[in-house]
Structure formats: C-alpha cells, structure tokens
C-alpha positions in Angstrom: 131.3 112.6 98.6 131.8 116.7 97.5 130.3 119.3 99.2 128.8 122.6 98.2 129.4 125.8 100.1 125.9 127.7 101.3 126.1 130.6 99.3 126.0 133.8 101.8 122.5 134.0 104.0 124.0 137.5 104.5 125.9 140.9 102.6 129.3 143.0 103.8 129.2 146.0 104.0 131.7 149.2 105.6 135.1 147.0 104.6 133.2 144.2 106.3 132.0 145.8 109.5 128.7 145.6 108.6 127.0 142.2 108.2 123.5 142.5 106.7 120.7 138.9 106.5 119.5 139.1 102.8 116.1 138.6 103.7 116.0 141.8 105.9 117.5 143.4 101.8 114.1 144.9 100.0 116.4 146.5 97.2 120.0 148.5 96.0 119.6 151.8 94.6 122.4 153.5 92.3 123.5 156.6 93.6 126.4 157.9 91.3 128.9 155.8 92.4 127.3 154.8 95.7 124.8 152.1 97.2 121.9 152.4 99.5 120.9 149.2 100.7 117.1 149.9 101.9 116.2 147.2 104.6 112.7 145.7 105.7 112.6 147.7 108.3 112.7 151.3 106.7 117.1 151.9 107.2 118.8 153.2 104.2 123.1 152.2 105.0 124.4 154.2 102.0 128.3 152.4 101.0 130.9 154.1 98.5 130.5 150.5 96.4 129.2 151.0 93.1 125.7 149.2 92.9 127.0 146.9 90.1 129.5 145.6 92.1 126.9 143.8 94.2 126.3 141.4 91.4 128.6 138.3 92.3 127.8 138.4 96.3 123.1 138.7 95.5 121.2 135.3 95.2 118.8 135.1 92.3 115.9 135.8 94.1 117.6 139.7 93.4 117.3 140.9 90.3 118.0 143.8 88.5 115.3 145.0 86.7 116.8 148.8 86.1 119.6 150.8 85.7 119.9 151.4 89.1 118.0 149.4 91.1 118.5 145.6 92.4 115.4 143.9 93.8 115.2 140.9 96.2 111.9 139.4 94.9 111.2 138.2 97.8 109.3 141.9 98.6 107.8 142.2 95.3 103.8 142.5 95.8 102.7 143.4 92.3 103.6 144.7 88.6 101.3 147.5 87.4 102.7 147.4 83.9 106.0 149.1 84.0 106.2 149.0 88.2 106.9 146.7 90.5 105.1 147.5 93.3 106.7 146.3 96.5 105.7 145.0 100.2 106.9 148.5 101.8 104.4 150.9 99.4 107.7 151.8 97.4 107.1 152.5 93.3 110.0 150.7 91.3 109.5 151.8 87.4 110.4 148.7 85.5 113.0 148.4 82.3 111.6 147.6 79.6 114.4 145.3 78.9 113.6 143.0 81.9 110.0 142.5 81.7 110.5 138.8 79.8 113.0 137.7 82.9 110.9 139.8 85.6 106.9 137.2 84.5 109.7 133.9 84.5 111.6 134.3 87.4 108.2 136.2 89.7 106.0 133.4 89.8 109.2 131.5 92.5 109.2 134.2 94.5 105.6 135.5 95.3 
C-alpha cells in the first residue's frame, strides 16, 4: 500500500530554529531580499530569504496575489475591485493577472 507524506503543517524559518504553524500565517510580504511573515496575532517575523524561495514550501491555500505577497486564503474576507480585505483589517492590492485565479480558488477557502 502506498502512503504519501502529509503536507507540512509548519514553516521552518531562521535556519530551522523557529517553526511557525501555517494556520497562523496571514501572509508573506517581500521587502527586497527579505520576507516578512505576518501572523494572525499581529507579530511580524523577518527572514533573510526572498519571497520566491517560499513558494514550494507553502500549501495551496497560499496564493501569490501580487509581486510582493503570498496570501493565506483562509484570512481573506472579501474582494473589493482590485483590493483584498483581510480578516485582520489589512488591505492588499490584487494584481490584474491574478483576478481569475483568485476567483477560482477563493470559493474553496472562503
């Protein structure tokens, strides 16, 4: 019988010294060669990895909504034009090229 490994439930950061539960991550934001991980309790963790390096480590509930942001769709309240309103009150711009993708995915998570 084939068994497949379950997807990771945490994201390792700072050279694997800290493990952050994926369910507590609201979004990841790029800042040049650094990435800020914004958590649901308001904390911001800074890592020295660029945003793109996290793409393979994130589950399908995380979507790149613009050049500088991966969003956890579980924290998306609604879309208003090209802006995304999050459950923590944040407003994130949505890239034009991501509108169709977001429409198809968000119904599964919201």
